[in-house]
Every structure is written in structure tokens, then in C-alpha cells.
N, CA, C and O atoms as a printed pandas DataFrame, in Angstrom:
     atom_number atom_name residue_name chain_id  residue_number  x_coord  y_coord  z_coord
0              1         N          MET        A               1   70.855   46.144   11.253
1              2        CA          MET        A               1   70.137   45.448   12.293
2              3         C          MET        A               1   70.307   46.124   13.640
3              4         O          MET        A               1   69.447   46.001   14.512
4              5         N          ASP        A               2   71.422   46.843   13.817
5              6        CA          ASP        A               2   71.634   47.543   15.068
6              7         C          ASP        A               2   70.573   48.628   15.271
7              8         O          ASP        A               2   70.135   48.862   16.398
8              9         N          ALA        A               3   70.162   49.282   14.200
9             10        CA          ALA        A               3   69.146   50.326   14.299
10            11         C          ALA        A               3   67.816   49.737   14.765
11            12         O          ALA        A               3   67.094   50.355   15.548
12            13         N          LYS        A               4   67.500   48.536   14.278
13            14        CA          LYS        A               4   66.248   47.897   14.701
14            15         C          LYS        A               4   66.312   47.505   16.176
15            16         O          LYS        A               4   65.327   47.652   16.900
16            17         N          ALA        A               5   67.448   47.016   16.617
17            18        CA          ALA        A               5   67.598   46.619   18.016
18            19         C          ALA        A               5   67.490   47.832   18.934
19            20         O          ALA        A               5   66.891   47.750   20.007
20            21         N          LYS        A               6   68.076   48.978   18.509
21            22        CA          LYS        A               6   67.996   50.193   19.306
22            23         C          LYS        A               6   66.557   50.701   19.374
23            24         O          LYS        A               6   66.112   51.188   20.414
24            25         N          ALA        A               7   65.837   50.585   18.265
25            26        CA          ALA        A               7   64.461   51.054   18.229
26            27         C          ALA        A               7   63.562   50.152   19.075
27            28         O          ALA        A               7   62.603   50.627   19.683
28            29         N          ALA        A               8   63.862   48.875   19.115
29            30        CA          ALA        A               8   63.026   47.939   19.853
30            31         C          ALA        A               8   63.248   48.055   21.354
31            32         O          ALA        A               8   62.312   47.841   22.124
32            33         N          ALA        A               9   64.457   48.386   21.793
33            34        CA          ALA        A               9   64.777   48.424   23.213
34            35         C          ALA        A               9   63.941   49.454   23.996
35            36         O          ALA        A               9   63.406   49.098   25.046
36            37         N          PRO        A              10   63.801   50.717   23.536
37            38        CA          PRO        A              10   63.018   51.672   24.313
38            39         C          PRO        A              10   61.538   51.283   24.421
39            40         O          PRO        A              10   60.901   51.536   25.443
40            41         N          THR        A              11   60.999   50.673   23.369
41            42        CA          THR        A              11   59.580   50.329   23.423
42            43         C          THR        A              11   59.324   49.225   24.429
43            44         O          THR        A              11   58.282   49.212   25.084
44            45         N          SER        A              12   60.278   48.281   24.562
45            46        CA          SER        A              12   60.052   47.201   25.519
46            47         C          SER        A              12   60.120   47.738   26.950
47            48         O          SER        A              12   59.332   47.319   27.798
48            49         N          SER        A              13   61.053   48.665   27.232
49            50        CA          SER        A              13   61.129   49.219   28.587
50            51         C          SER        A              13   59.933   50.155   28.833
51            52         O          SER        A              13   59.405   50.197   29.945
52            53         N          GLY        A              14   59.509   50.893   27.820
53            54        CA          GLY        A              14   58.343   51.765   27.970
54            55         C          GLY        A              14   57.083   50.946   28.170
55            56         O          GLY        A              14   56.183   51.347   28.908
56            57         N          GLY        A              15   57.019   49.793   27.511
57            58        CA          GLY        A              15   55.854   48.929   27.668
58            59         C          GLY        A              15   55.752   48.393   29.077
59            60         O          GLY        A              15   54.651   48.225   29.601
60            61         N          GLY        A              16   56.889   48.123   29.699
61            62        CA          GLY        A              16   56.884   47.631   31.076
62            63         C          GLY        A              16   56.314   48.653   32.034
63            64         O          GLY        A              16   55.576   48.298   32.954
64            65         N          LYS        A              17   56.647   49.923   31.833
65            66        CA          LYS        A              17   56.132   50.979   32.689
66            67         C          LYS        A              17   54.619   51.111   32.521
67            68         O          LYS        A              17   53.883   51.256   33.497
68            69         N          ALA        A              18   54.171   51.057   31.275
69            70        CA          ALA        A              18   52.740   51.209   31.012
70            71         C          ALA        A              18   51.964   50.053   31.627
71            72         O          ALA        A              18   50.869   50.253   32.154
72            73         N          ALA        A              19   52.517   48.851   31.567
73            74        CA          ALA        A              19   51.817   47.703   32.129
74            75         C          ALA        A              19   51.701   47.841   33.646
75            76         O          ALA        A              19   50.670   47.486   34.216
76            77         N          LYS        A              20   52.737   48.349   34.304
77            78        CA          LYS        A              20   52.672   48.550   35.749
78            79         C          LYS        A              20   51.614   49.576   36.108
79            80         O          LYS        A              20   50.880   49.395   37.079
80            81         N          LYS        A              21   51.525   50.657   35.330
81            82        CA          LYS        A              21   50.513   51.678   35.606
82            83         C          LYS        A              21   49.116   51.099   35.466
83            84         O          LYS        A              21   48.245   51.377   36.290
84            85         N          LYS        A              22   48.892   50.294   34.431
85            86        CA          LYS        A              22   47.587   49.690   34.226
86            87         C          LYS        A              22   47.222   48.812   35.420
87            88         O          LYS        A              22   46.099   48.870   35.920
88            89         N          LYS        A              23   48.163   48.012   35.866
89            90        CA          LYS        A              23   47.903   47.102   36.967
90            91         C          LYS        A              23   47.577   47.885   38.236
91            92         O          LYS        A              23   46.717   47.471   39.014
92            93         N          TRP        A              24   48.256   49.014   38.451
93            94        CA          TRP        A              24   48.025   49.812   39.639
94            95         C          TRP        A              24   46.643   50.451   39.645
95            96         O          TRP        A              24   45.996   50.505   40.690
96            97         N          SER        A              25   46.182   50.934   38.499
97            98        CA          SER        A              25   44.916   51.663   38.458
98            99         C          SER        A              25   43.723   50.757   38.154
99           100         O          SER        A              25   42.603   51.247   38.009
100          101         N          LYS        A              26   43.941   49.474   38.057
101          102        CA          LYS        A              26   42.854   48.557   37.703
102          103         C          LYS        A              26   41.785   48.504   38.790
103          104         O          LYS        A              26   40.607   48.325   38.478
104          105         N          GLY        A              27   42.165   48.654   40.056
105          106        CA          GLY        A              27   41.218   48.523   41.154
106          107         C          GLY        A              27   40.287   49.703   41.333
107          108         O          GLY        A              27   39.304   49.599   42.067
108          109         N          LYS        A              28   40.567   50.827   40.682
109          110        CA          LYS        A              28   39.730   52.004   40.855
110          111         C          LYS        A              28   38.448   51.856   40.040
111          112         O          LYS        A              28   38.485   51.711   38.819
112          113         N          VAL        A              29   37.321   51.893   40.733
113          114        CA          VAL        A              29   36.029   51.845   40.055
114          115         C          VAL        A              29   35.159   52.921   40.679
115          116         O          VAL        A              29   34.927   52.917   41.888
116          117         N          LYS        A              30   34.683   53.833   39.864
117          118        CA          LYS        A              30   33.833   54.900   40.370
118          119         C          LYS        A              30   32.378   54.517   40.157
119          120         O          LYS        A              30   31.985   54.124   39.059
120          121         N          ASP        A              31   31.589   54.631   41.200
121          122        CA          ASP        A              31   30.175   54.319   41.088
122          123         C          ASP        A              31   29.476   55.395   40.273
123          124         O          ASP        A              31   29.817   56.575   40.342
124          125         N          LYS        A              32   28.487   54.956   39.497
125          126        CA          LYS        A              32   27.725   55.905   38.699
126          127         C          LYS        A              32   26.813   56.705   39.618
127          128         O          LYS        A              32   26.075   56.135   40.421
128          129         N          ALA        A              33   26.867   58.026   39.497
129          130        CA          ALA        A              33   26.083   58.900   40.366
130          131         C          ALA        A              33   24.620   58.868   39.956
131          132         O          ALA        A              33   24.296   58.893   38.769
132          133         N          GLN        A              34   23.758   58.814   40.926
133          134        CA          GLN        A              34   22.313   58.849   40.679
134          135         C          GLN        A              34   21.792   60.219   41.093
135          136         O          GLN        A              34   21.221   60.379   42.171
136          137         N          HIS        A              35   21.996   61.208   40.221
137          138        CA          HIS        A              35   21.585   62.570   40.531
138          139         C          HIS        A              35   20.200   62.842   39.961
139          140         O          HIS        A              35   19.748   62.186   39.022
140          141         N          ALA        A              36   19.545   63.824   40.556
141          142        CA          ALA        A              36   18.207   64.205   40.101
142          143         C          ALA        A              36   18.290   64.831   38.712
143          144         O          ALA        A              36   19.132   65.691   38.455
144          145         N          VAL        A              37   17.411   64.391   37.831
145          146        CA          VAL        A              37   17.414   64.878   36.454
146          147         C          VAL        A              37   16.278   65.871   36.236
147          148         O          VAL        A              37   16.398   66.789   35.425
148          149         N          THR        A              38   15.193   65.688   36.948
149          150        CA          THR        A              38   14.055   66.599   36.820
150          151         C          THR        A              38   13.964   67.469   38.066
151          152         O          THR        A              38   14.367   67.062   39.156
152          153         N          LEU        A              39   13.438   68.651   37.892
153          154        CA          LEU        A              39   13.346   69.608   38.987
154          155         C          LEU        A              39   11.970   69.486   39.637
155          156         O          LEU        A              39   10.977   69.999   39.120
156          157         N          ASP        A              40   11.929   68.801   40.774
157          158        CA          ASP        A              40   10.674   68.711   41.507
158          159         C          ASP        A              40   10.642   69.795   42.600
159          160         O          ASP        A              40   11.608   70.538   42.773
160          161         N          LYS        A              41    9.542   69.872   43.318
161          162        CA          LYS        A              41    9.342   70.943   44.297
162          163         C          LYS        A              41   10.393   70.895   45.410
163          164         O          LYS        A              41   10.917   71.937   45.804
164          165         N          THR        A              42   10.704   69.710   45.917
165          166        CA          THR        A              42   11.660   69.606   47.024
166          167         C          THR        A              42   13.056   70.023   46.589
167          168         O          THR        A              42   13.755   70.717   47.328
168          169         N          THR        A              43   13.471   69.604   45.386
169          170        CA          THR        A              43   14.789   69.978   44.873
170          171         C          THR        A              43   14.863   71.487   44.649
171          172         O          THR        A              43   15.869   72.119   44.971
172          173         N          TYR        A              44   13.806   72.055   44.101
173          174        CA          TYR        A              44   13.756   73.495   43.840
174          175         C          TYR        A              44   13.871   74.284   45.152
175          176         O          TYR        A              44   14.602   75.272   45.224
176          177         N          ASP        A              45   13.149   73.842   46.181
177          178        CA          ASP        A              45   13.209   74.525   47.471
178          179         C          ASP        A              45   14.597   74.420   48.096
179          180         O          ASP        A              45   15.088   75.385   48.681
180          181         N          ARG        A              46   15.234   73.252   47.974
181          182        CA          ARG        A              46   16.584   73.074   48.513
182          183         C          ARG        A              46   17.578   73.994   47.809
183          184         O          ARG        A              46   18.457   74.572   48.449
184          185         N          ILE        A              47   17.438   74.128   46.490
185          186        CA          ILE        A              47   18.338   74.998   45.725
186          187         C          ILE        A              47   18.175   76.446   46.184
187          188         O          ILE        A              47   19.161   77.142   46.425
188          189         N          LEU        A              48   16.928   76.891   46.303
189          190        CA          LEU        A              48   16.679   78.278   46.701
190          191         C          LEU        A              48   17.138   78.556   48.126
191          192         O          LEU        A              48   17.551   79.674   48.435
192          193         N          LYS        A              49   17.071   77.549   49.003
193          194        CA          LYS        A              49   17.433   77.746   50.397
194          195         C          LYS        A              49   18.935   77.631   50.629
195          196         O          LYS        A              49   19.519   78.477   51.306
196          197         N          GLU        A              50   19.571   76.592   50.074
197          198        CA          GLU        A              50   20.957   76.289   50.408
198          199         C          GLU        A              50   21.985   76.980   49.510
199          200         O          GLU        A              50   23.017   77.437   50.002
200          201         N          ALA        A              51   21.725   77.062   48.215
201          202        CA          ALA        A              51   22.730   77.563   47.278
202          203         C          ALA        A              51   23.195   78.997   47.575
203          204         O          ALA        A              51   24.396   79.255   47.498
204          205         N          PRO        A              52   22.310   79.933   47.909
205          206        CA          PRO        A              52   22.798   81.299   48.185
206          207         C          PRO        A              52   23.657   81.406   49.439
207          208         O          PRO        A              52   24.307   82.431   49.644
208          209         N          THR        A              53   23.679   80.376   50.286
209          210        CA          THR        A              53   24.500   80.428   51.495
210          211         C          THR        A              53   25.928   79.965   51.237
211          212         O          THR        A              53   26.808   80.184   52.069
212          213         N          PHE        A              54   26.170   79.321   50.085
213          214        CA          PHE        A              54   27.521   78.857   49.768
214          215         C          PHE        A              54   28.419   80.047   49.482
215          216         O          PHE        A              54   27.999   81.013   48.846
216          217         N          ARG        A              55   29.659   79.974   49.956
217          218        CA          ARG        A              55   30.614   81.060   49.703
218          219         C          ARG        A              55   31.090   81.033   48.252
219          220         O          ARG        A              55   31.287   82.080   47.635
220          221         N          PHE        A              56   31.272   79.834   47.717
221          222        CA          PHE        A              56   31.746   79.643   46.341
222          223         C          PHE        A              56   30.716   78.804   45.620
223          224         O          PHE        A              56   30.424   77.686   46.045
224          225         N          ILE        A              57   30.156   79.324   44.531
225          226        CA          ILE        A              57   29.086   78.636   43.819
226          227         C          ILE        A              57   29.518   78.412   42.383
227          228         O          ILE        A              57   29.860   79.358   41.675
228          229         N          SER        A              58   29.501   77.163   41.958
229          230        CA          SER        A              58   29.758   76.831   40.572
230          231         C          SER        A              58   28.888   75.630   40.227
231          232         O          SER        A              58   28.247   75.043   41.098
232          233         N          GLN        A              59   28.874   75.277   38.962
233          234        CA          GLN        A              59   28.073   74.144   38.525
234          235         C          GLN        A              59   28.507   72.867   39.238
235          236         O          GLN        A              59   27.666   72.091   39.691
236          237         N          SER        A              60   29.808   72.648   39.339
237          238        CA          SER        A              60   30.295   71.424   39.962
238          239         C          SER        A              60   29.981   71.375   41.453
239          240         O          SER        A              60   29.734   70.295   41.989
240          241         N          ILE        A              61   29.986   72.515   42.130
241          242        CA          ILE        A              61   29.644   72.554   43.551
242          243         C          ILE        A              61   28.181   72.170   43.757
243          244         O          ILE        A              61   27.863   71.395   44.659
244          245         N          LEU        A              62   27.296   72.706   42.927
245          246        CA          LEU        A              62   25.877   72.371   43.050
246          247         C          LEU        A              62   25.630   70.899   42.754
247          248         O          LEU        A              62   24.811   70.262   43.416
248          249         N          ILE        A              63   26.329   70.358   41.770
249          250        CA          ILE        A              63   26.177   68.944   41.429
250          251         C          ILE        A              63   26.599   68.075   42.613
251          252         O          ILE        A              63   25.909   67.119   42.968
252          253         N          GLU        A              64   27.720   68.410   43.210
253          254        CA          GLU        A              64   28.264   67.588   44.286
254          255         C          GLU        A              64   27.433   67.697   45.569
255          256         O          GLU        A              64   27.124   66.679   46.187
256          257         N          ARG        A              65   27.075   68.899   45.968
257          258        CA          ARG        A              65   26.398   69.083   47.253
258          259         C          ARG        A              65   24.907   68.806   47.202
259          260         O          ARG        A              65   24.351   68.245   48.147
260          261         N          LEU        A              66   24.247   69.191   46.109
261          262        CA          LEU        A              66   22.798   69.043   46.025
262          263         C          LEU        A              66   22.369   67.800   45.248
263          264         O          LEU        A              66   21.177   67.503   45.163
264          265         N          LYS        A              67   23.322   67.079   44.686
265          266        CA          LYS        A              67   23.057   65.841   43.931
266          267         C          LYS        A              67   22.041   66.072   42.809
267          268         O          LYS        A              67   21.024   65.386   42.712
268          269         N          ILE        A              68   22.352   67.060   41.965
269          270        CA          ILE        A              68   21.498   67.349   40.818
270          271         C          ILE        A              68   22.308   67.196   39.541
271          272         O          ILE        A              68   23.535   67.113   39.575
272          273         N          ASN        A              69   21.612   67.159   38.421
273          274        CA          ASN        A              69   22.210   67.015   37.108
274          275         C          ASN        A              69   22.943   68.305   36.716
275          276         O          ASN        A              69   22.672   69.366   37.279
276          277         N          GLY        A              70   23.859   68.217   35.763
277          278        CA          GLY        A              70   24.611   69.383   35.326
278          279         C          GLY        A              70   23.745   70.446   34.688
279          280         O          GLY        A              70   23.946   71.637   34.929
280          281         N          SER        A              71   22.783   70.034   33.874
281          282        CA          SER        A              71   21.912   71.013   33.227
282          283         C          SER        A              71   21.007   71.696   34.247
283          284         O          SER        A              71   20.698   72.879   34.107
284          285         N          LEU        A              72   20.580   70.955   35.276
285          286        CA          LEU        A              72   19.789   71.570   36.342
286          287         C          LEU        A              72   20.621   72.583   37.117
287          288         O          LEU        A              72   20.120   73.637   37.510
288          289         N          ALA        A              73   21.897   72.260   37.336
289          290        CA          ALA        A              73   22.774   73.172   38.067
290          291         C          ALA        A              73   22.969   74.470   37.295
291          292         O          ALA        A              73   22.928   75.549   37.887
292          293         N          ARG        A              74   23.181   74.385   35.985
293          294        CA          ARG        A              74   23.336   75.596   35.167
294          295         C          ARG        A              74   22.067   76.440   35.190
295          296         O          ARG        A              74   22.130   77.664   35.305
296          297         N          THR        A              75   20.918   75.782   35.081
297          298        CA          THR        A              75   19.644   76.500   35.104
298          299         C          THR        A              75   19.425   77.167   36.459
299          300         O          THR        A              75   18.958   78.304   36.530
300          301         N          ALA        A              76   19.766   76.454   37.531
301          302        CA          ALA        A              76   19.604   77.009   38.876
302          303         C          ALA        A              76   20.492   78.229   39.072
303          304         O          ALA        A              76   20.067   79.217   39.671
304          305         N          ILE        A              77   21.719   78.168   38.571
305          306        CA          ILE        A              77   22.636   79.298   38.696
306          307         C          ILE        A              77   22.085   80.514   37.961
307          308         O          ILE        A              77   22.114   81.623   38.494
308          309         N          ARG        A              78   21.585   80.319   36.745
309          310        CA          ARG        A              78   20.995   81.437   35.993
310          311         C          ARG        A              78   19.801   82.028   36.730
311          312         O          ARG        A              78   19.635   83.247   36.783
312          313         N          HIS        A              79   18.965   81.153   37.301
313          314        CA          HIS        A              79   17.772   81.603   38.029
314          315         C          HIS        A              79   18.156   82.410   39.272
315          316         O          HIS        A              79   17.583   83.467   39.535
316          317         N          LEU        A              80   19.128   81.903   40.030
317          318        CA          LEU        A              80   19.553   82.597   41.244
318          319         C          LEU        A              80   20.214   83.940   40.930
319          320         O          LEU        A              80   20.068   84.904   41.682
320          321         N          GLU        A              81   20.941   83.992   39.814
321          322        CA          GLU        A              81   21.564   85.263   39.432
322          323         C          GLU        A              81   20.503   86.278   39.014
323          324         O          GLU        A              81   20.608   87.464   39.327
324          325         N          LYS        A              82   19.491   85.806   38.312
325          326        CA          LYS        A              82   18.417   86.700   37.877
326          327         C          LYS        A              82   17.658   87.269   39.081
327          328         O          LYS        A              82   17.238   88.427   39.066
328          329         N          GLU        A              83   17.485   86.446   40.122
329          330        CA          GLU        A              83   16.815   86.906   41.340
330          331         C          GLU        A              83   17.691   87.838   42.176
331          332         O          GLU        A              83   17.185   88.596   43.004
332          333         N          GLY        A              84   19.006   87.779   41.957
333          334        CA          GLY        A              84   19.927   88.597   42.724
334          335         C          GLY        A              84   20.439   87.922   43.985
335          336         O          GLY        A              84   21.044   88.571   44.838
336          337         N          ALA        A              85   20.198   86.614   44.106
337          338        CA          ALA        A              85   20.648   85.876   45.293
338          339         C          ALA        A              85   22.146   85.608   45.264
339          340         O          ALA        A              85   22.778   85.468   46.311
340          341         N          ILE        A              86   22.716   85.537   44.058
341          342        CA          ILE        A              86   24.157   85.320   43.916
342          343         C          ILE        A              86   24.703   86.325   42.918
343          344         O          ILE        A              86   23.956   86.863   42.101
344          345         N          LYS        A              87   26.012   86.583   42.980
345          346        CA          LYS        A              87   26.611   87.496   42.015
346          347         C          LYS        A              87   27.796   86.832   41.329
347          348         O          LYS        A              87   28.479   85.994   41.918
348          349         N          ARG        A              88   28.027   87.207   40.102
349          350        CA          ARG        A              88   29.043   86.583   39.256
350          351         C          ARG        A              88   30.438   87.082   39.597
351          352         O          ARG        A              88   30.664   88.277   39.787
352          353         N          ILE        A              89   31.371   86.131   39.670
353          354        CA          ILE        A              89   32.783   86.482   39.809
354          355         C          ILE        A              89   33.468   86.316   38.459
355          356         O          ILE        A              89   34.090   87.247   37.948
356          357         N          VAL        A              90   33.349   85.120   37.886
357          358        CA          VAL        A              90   33.984   84.802   36.604
358          359         C          VAL        A              90   32.947   84.162   35.706
359          360         O          VAL        A              90   32.240   83.243   36.117
360          361         N          HIS        A              91   32.859   84.649   34.478
361          362        CA          HIS        A              91   31.974   84.038   33.492
362          363         C          HIS        A              91   32.835   83.568   32.342
363          364         O          HIS        A              91   33.313   84.371   31.540
364          365         N          HIS        A              92   33.032   82.263   32.266
365          366        CA          HIS        A              92   33.847   81.660   31.228
366          367         C          HIS        A              92   33.016   80.552   30.610
367          368         O          HIS        A              92   32.161   79.974   31.281
368          369         N          HIS        A              93   33.252   80.248   29.348
369          370        CA          HIS        A              93   32.404   79.246   28.703
370          371         C          HIS        A              93   32.577   77.873   29.338
371          372         O          HIS        A              93   31.688   77.028   29.227
372          373         N          GLY        A              94   33.701   77.637   30.000
373          374        CA          GLY        A              94   33.926   76.340   30.623
374          375         C          GLY        A              94   33.418   76.258   32.042
375          376         O          GLY        A              94   32.939   75.203   32.457
376          377         N          GLN        A              95   33.505   77.327   32.795
377          378        CA          GLN        A              95   33.132   77.287   34.212
378          379         C          GLN        A              95   32.562   78.633   34.624
379          380         O          GLN        A              95   33.175   79.674   34.387
380          381         N          LEU        A              96   31.392   78.611   35.238
381          382        CA          LEU        A              96   30.767   79.814   35.768
382          383         C          LEU        A              96   31.025   79.849   37.268
383          384         O          LEU        A              96   30.696   78.897   37.975
384          385         N          VAL        A              97   31.604   80.928   37.756
385          386        CA          VAL        A              97   31.942   81.029   39.167
386          387         C          VAL        A              97   31.155   82.185   39.774
387          388         O          VAL        A              97   31.177   83.306   39.266
388          389         N          TYR        A              98   30.458   81.890   40.874
389          390        CA          TYR        A              98   29.631   82.880   41.550
390          391         C          TYR        A              98   29.933   82.861   43.038
391          392         O          TYR        A              98   30.592   81.953   43.543
392          393         N          THR        A              99   29.440   83.879   43.729
393          394        CA          THR        A              99   29.526   83.916   45.182
394          395         C          THR        A              99   28.189   84.417   45.706
395          396         O          THR        A              99   27.361   84.921   44.948
396          397         N          ARG        A             100   27.988   84.271   47.012
397          398        CA          ARG        A             100   26.734   84.723   47.587
398          399         C          ARG        A             100   26.669   86.244   47.542
399          400         O          ARG        A             100   27.693   86.920   47.649
400          401         N          SER        A             101   25.494   86.764   47.387
401          402        CA          SER        A             101   25.314   88.200   47.267
402          403         C          SER        A             101   25.307   88.809   48.654
403          404         O          SER        A             101   24.485   88.440   49.493
404          405         N          THR        A             102   26.224   89.747   48.902
405          406        CA          THR        A             102   26.312   90.380   50.214
406          407         C          THR        A             102   25.377   91.580   50.325
407          408         O          THR        A             102   25.085   92.033   51.432
408          409         N          THR        A             103   24.909   92.095   49.208
409          410        CA          THR        A             103   24.045   93.290   49.242
410          411         C          THR        A             103   22.683   92.984   49.833
411          412         O          THR        A             103   22.074   93.858   50.450
412          413         N          SER        A             104   22.184   91.755   49.660
413          414        CA          SER        A             104   20.865   91.418   50.171
414          415         C          SER        A             104   20.868   91.276   51.696
415          416         O          SER        A             104   19.828   91.460   52.328
416          417         N          SER        A             105   22.026   90.949   52.302
417          418        CA          SER        A             105   22.090   90.758   53.745
418          419         C          SER        A             105   22.377   92.063   54.490
419          420         O          SER        A             105   22.266   92.086   55.716
420          421         N          ASP        A             106   22.740   93.146   53.806
421          422        CA          ASP        A             106   23.062   94.423   54.462
422          423         C          ASP        A             106   21.819   95.142   54.952
423          424         O          ASP        A             106   21.919   96.228   55.525
């Protein structure tokens, strides 16, 4: 019976910690983002105008600053790279990192 009591004691103290964490994080509620899903003329013009001026360009940066969908951000990055407006720093399957192209401004 001593083995059962020893096994039960850590779970009860661990449960107390978990309950406190739950209570602390209960108030956090993130609003659902209403980002553009389709590429209309105004969004396309904003991407072409603003994105090449960013020093650091990634999918998450475009989503946050331009309020567009993730798939639109990936497509925009590919389009801008093809035009030569931005150049690739890191190409990884998880995150594409680009910077503004300095050759076009010289």
C-alpha cells in the first residue's frame, strides 16, 4: 500500500500545478482574423507597392502587415521573386525568408 500512496502523491501535487495554469490562461481569447482570401485589384496593388519595401519578407510578415491569407502570401512571394522585386535569403519547407532586392535600386 505504501507504493500506491507514493504513486498517488506526485499526481495530486502535479494536478494542482496544472489547475493553476489552466485558471491563469483561461482569460486569453484571440479574435479570429478576418484576412482577405481572394486577390482583388486593391490588394494586388498594395502587395506590389508595399512588400518590396520591407527589409525582411516572409509569409507571416505579409499576413500580419497586409492582412491577407497564407496562400495569398505564398503566391505573392513567388510572384515578387519572379519579377525580381525581392531576393531569397533562406528557402526552407517551413519558412521562406526574403529581403528587398538592392540591385533594382542601384
